[in-house]
C-alpha positions as CSV (number, residue, x, y, z in Angstrom):
1,M,35.1,1.2,150.0
2,N,33.6,1.9,153.4
3,S,30.8,4.4,153.7
4,P,31.4,7.5,155.9
5,D,29.2,6.0,158.6
6,E,31.2,2.8,158.6
7,E,34.4,4.7,159.0
8,Y,33.0,6.7,161.9
9,R,31.7,3.5,163.5
10,D,35.1,2.0,163.3
11,R,36.7,5.1,164.8
12,I,34.2,5.1,167.7
13,V,34.6,1.3,168.4
14,S,38.4,1.5,168.2
15,A,38.5,4.4,170.6
16,A,36.0,2.8,173.0
17,D,37.9,-0.5,173.0
18,R,41.1,1.4,174.0
19,L,39.4,3.4,176.8
20,Y,37.3,0.5,178.2
21,Y,40.1,-2.0,178.2
22,A,42.5,0.4,180.0
23,R,40.0,1.9,182.5
24,G,36.9,-0.1,182.6
25,F,33.4,0.5,181.2
26,S,31.7,2.6,183.9
27,S,34.5,5.2,184.3
28,V,34.5,6.2,180.6
29,G,31.9,8.8,179.6
30,M,30.6,9.8,176.2
31,D,32.4,13.1,176.3
32,E,35.7,11.2,176.7
33,L,34.8,8.9,173.9
34,R,34.0,11.9,171.7
35,D,37.4,13.4,172.4
36,E,39.2,10.1,171.8
37,S,37.4,9.2,168.6
38,G,37.2,12.7,167.2
39,V,33.5,12.1,166.4
40,S,30.9,14.6,167.5
41,L,28.4,13.6,170.1
42,R,25.5,14.1,167.7
43,R,27.0,11.7,165.2
44,L,28.1,9.3,168.0
45,Y,24.5,9.0,169.3
46,R,23.1,8.7,165.9
47,L,25.4,5.7,165.2
48,F,25.1,4.3,168.7
49,P,21.9,5.3,170.4
50,S,23.0,4.0,173.8
51,K,26.3,3.3,175.6
52,N,25.3,-0.4,175.7
53,D,25.3,-0.5,171.9
54,I,29.0,0.6,172.0
55,V,29.9,-1.8,174.7
56,M,28.4,-4.7,172.7
57,A,30.1,-3.5,169.5
58,V,33.5,-3.5,171.4
59,L,33.0,-7.0,172.7
60,R,31.9,-8.4,169.3
61,G,35.0,-6.8,167.8
62,R,37.2,-8.3,170.5
63,R,35.7,-11.7,170.0
64,R,36.3,-11.5,166.3
65,M,39.9,-10.4,166.8
66,W,40.6,-13.2,169.3
67,T,39.0,-15.9,167.2
68,E,40.7,-14.9,164.0
69,G,44.1,-14.2,165.6
70,L,44.2,-17.5,167.5
71,A,43.0,-19.5,164.5
72,E,45.7,-18.0,162.2
73,Y,48.4,-18.6,164.8
74,V,47.4,-22.2,165.5
75,D,46.8,-23.1,161.9
76,A,50.4,-22.2,161.0
77,V,51.6,-25.1,163.3
78,G,51.9,-28.7,162.2
79,P,50.6,-31.7,164.1
80,P,47.7,-31.6,166.6
81,E,49.9,-31.8,169.7
82,E,51.9,-28.8,168.6
83,K,48.7,-26.9,167.8
84,L,47.4,-27.3,171.3
85,L,50.7,-26.1,172.8
86,A,50.7,-23.2,170.3
87,V,47.6,-21.8,172.1
88,Y,49.9,-21.0,175.0
89,D,52.5,-19.4,172.7
90,F,49.8,-17.2,171.4
91,L,48.9,-16.2,175.0
92,S,52.5,-15.5,175.7
93,G,52.7,-13.0,172.9
94,W,49.5,-11.3,174.1
95,F,50.7,-11.1,177.7
96,C,53.9,-9.3,176.6
97,E,51.9,-6.5,174.9
98,D,52.3,-3.1,176.8
99,D,48.6,-2.6,177.2
100,F,47.7,-6.1,178.4
101,R,45.0,-5.9,181.1
102,G,43.7,-9.4,181.1
103,C,40.8,-10.9,179.3
104,G,38.4,-8.2,178.1
105,F,35.4,-10.6,178.5
106,V,36.3,-11.5,182.1
107,N,36.7,-7.8,182.8
108,A,33.3,-7.0,181.2
109,F,31.6,-9.8,183.1
110,A,33.1,-8.8,186.4
111,E,32.0,-5.2,186.0
112,L,28.7,-5.5,184.1
113,G,27.6,-9.2,184.0
114,A,25.4,-9.0,187.1
115,V,23.3,-6.1,185.7
116,N,23.6,-6.6,181.9
117,P,22.4,-9.9,180.5
118,E,23.8,-9.1,177.0
119,V,27.3,-8.7,178.4
120,A,27.0,-11.9,180.5
121,E,25.8,-13.9,177.5
122,I,28.5,-12.8,175.1
123,A,31.2,-13.4,177.8
124,R,29.9,-16.9,178.3
125,E,29.6,-17.6,174.6
126,H,33.2,-16.4,174.1
127,K,34.5,-18.8,176.7
128,A,32.4,-21.7,175.4
129,S,33.7,-21.0,171.8
130,F,37.3,-21.2,173.0
131,Q,36.6,-24.5,174.7
132,R,35.0,-25.8,171.5
133,D,38.1,-24.8,169.6
134,L,40.2,-26.9,172.1
135,E,37.8,-29.8,171.8
136,R,38.3,-29.9,168.0
137,L,42.1,-30.0,168.5
138,V,41.8,-32.6,171.1
139,A,39.6,-34.7,168.8
140,E,42.3,-34.4,166.1
141,L,44.8,-35.7,168.6
142,G,42.5,-38.7,169.4
143,A,42.7,-38.0,173.1
144,E,39.9,-38.1,175.7
145,P,37.5,-35.1,175.4
146,S,38.1,-34.1,179.1
147,L,41.6,-32.9,178.0
148,A,40.0,-29.9,176.4
149,A,38.4,-28.7,179.6
150,Q,41.7,-29.2,181.5
151,L,43.7,-27.2,178.9
152,A,41.0,-24.4,178.9
153,L,41.4,-24.1,182.7
154,L,45.2,-23.7,182.3
155,A,44.7,-21.0,179.6
156,E,42.1,-19.1,181.7
157,G,44.2,-19.3,184.8
158,A,47.2,-18.0,182.9
159,Q,45.3,-15.0,181.7
160,T,44.1,-14.0,185.2
161,T,47.5,-14.6,186.7
162,A,49.3,-12.6,184.1
163,A,46.8,-9.7,184.4
164,I,47.1,-9.5,188.2
165,S,50.9,-10.1,188.5
166,G,51.9,-8.2,185.4
167,D,54.3,-11.1,184.6
168,P,53.9,-12.9,181.2
169,V,55.7,-15.9,182.5
170,A,52.3,-17.4,183.4
171,A,52.0,-18.5,179.8
172,T,55.2,-20.4,180.0
173,H,54.2,-22.2,183.2
174,A,50.8,-23.0,181.6
175,R,52.5,-24.4,178.5
176,R,54.7,-26.7,180.5
177,A,51.7,-28.0,182.4
178,A,49.8,-28.4,179.1
179,R,52.6,-30.4,177.6
180,T,52.5,-32.8,180.6
181,L,48.7,-33.2,180.2
182,V,49.0,-33.7,176.5
183,G,51.8,-36.3,177.0
184,A,49.7,-38.2,179.5
185,A,46.8,-38.2,177.2
186,L,48.9,-39.5,174.3
187,A,50.3,-42.2,176.5
188,G,46.8,-43.2,177.6
189,R,45.6,-43.2,174.0
190,D,48.5,-45.3,172.8
191,A,48.1,-47.8,175.7
192,E,44.4,-48.2,175.0
193,A,45.2,-48.7,171.3
194,G,47.7,-51.4,172.2
195,V,45.0,-53.2,174.2
196,T,42.1,-52.9,171.8
197,G,44.3,-53.3,168.8
198,G,45.7,-56.6,170.0
199,R,44.1,-60.0,169.1
200,S,43.3,-62.7,171.6
201,P,44.7,-66.0,170.7
202,G,42.3,-68.1,168.7
203,A,42.0,-71.8,168.3
204,D,44.6,-71.9,165.6
205,D,47.1,-70.0,167.7
206,R,47.1,-72.4,170.6
207,E,49.8,-75.0,170.9
208,R,48.6,-78.4,169.7
209,P,49.4,-81.5,171.7
């Protein structure tokens, strides 16, 4: 059972996440956060001595939610090829949510990254973690490691495009492009396996006079 302070912390972080994601970090004051969370300013400042503490708690929560949500979605799919494509299906579902406003880490970095090293660092680590996830899936596929970087760029571009255009179809386009890349990688893998797996004719295989 959570302690009262943990419950208050959860309420504050949940309210801050909603407000920051919808309107940005700088435009939301502590009074608004108090009203949205229903937690007094005195308790709010006791649990989070500075606004930066709340911002970091929100970003850590978003990172955990993304990591766990993506892993659960992808793990439910079968072979590695389909797991990679499932990443874009996951994005499609996210883009269709009514409150979708793009990647919270990109938003945070754009607004605060230049003046807040902690925000910049967690944003960079979040993106690096996503690429590592793709690298593991690409390794399972047996494809060239560079495929992971290509697929990550597709996913990141889809997030930005969907946020700006308001059209979730960006995930569909990215998935089709990803399928083409994955198909080409598989063809290259199989072609290489055919070459390296073959055996040069030995003395015993040559025609005898």
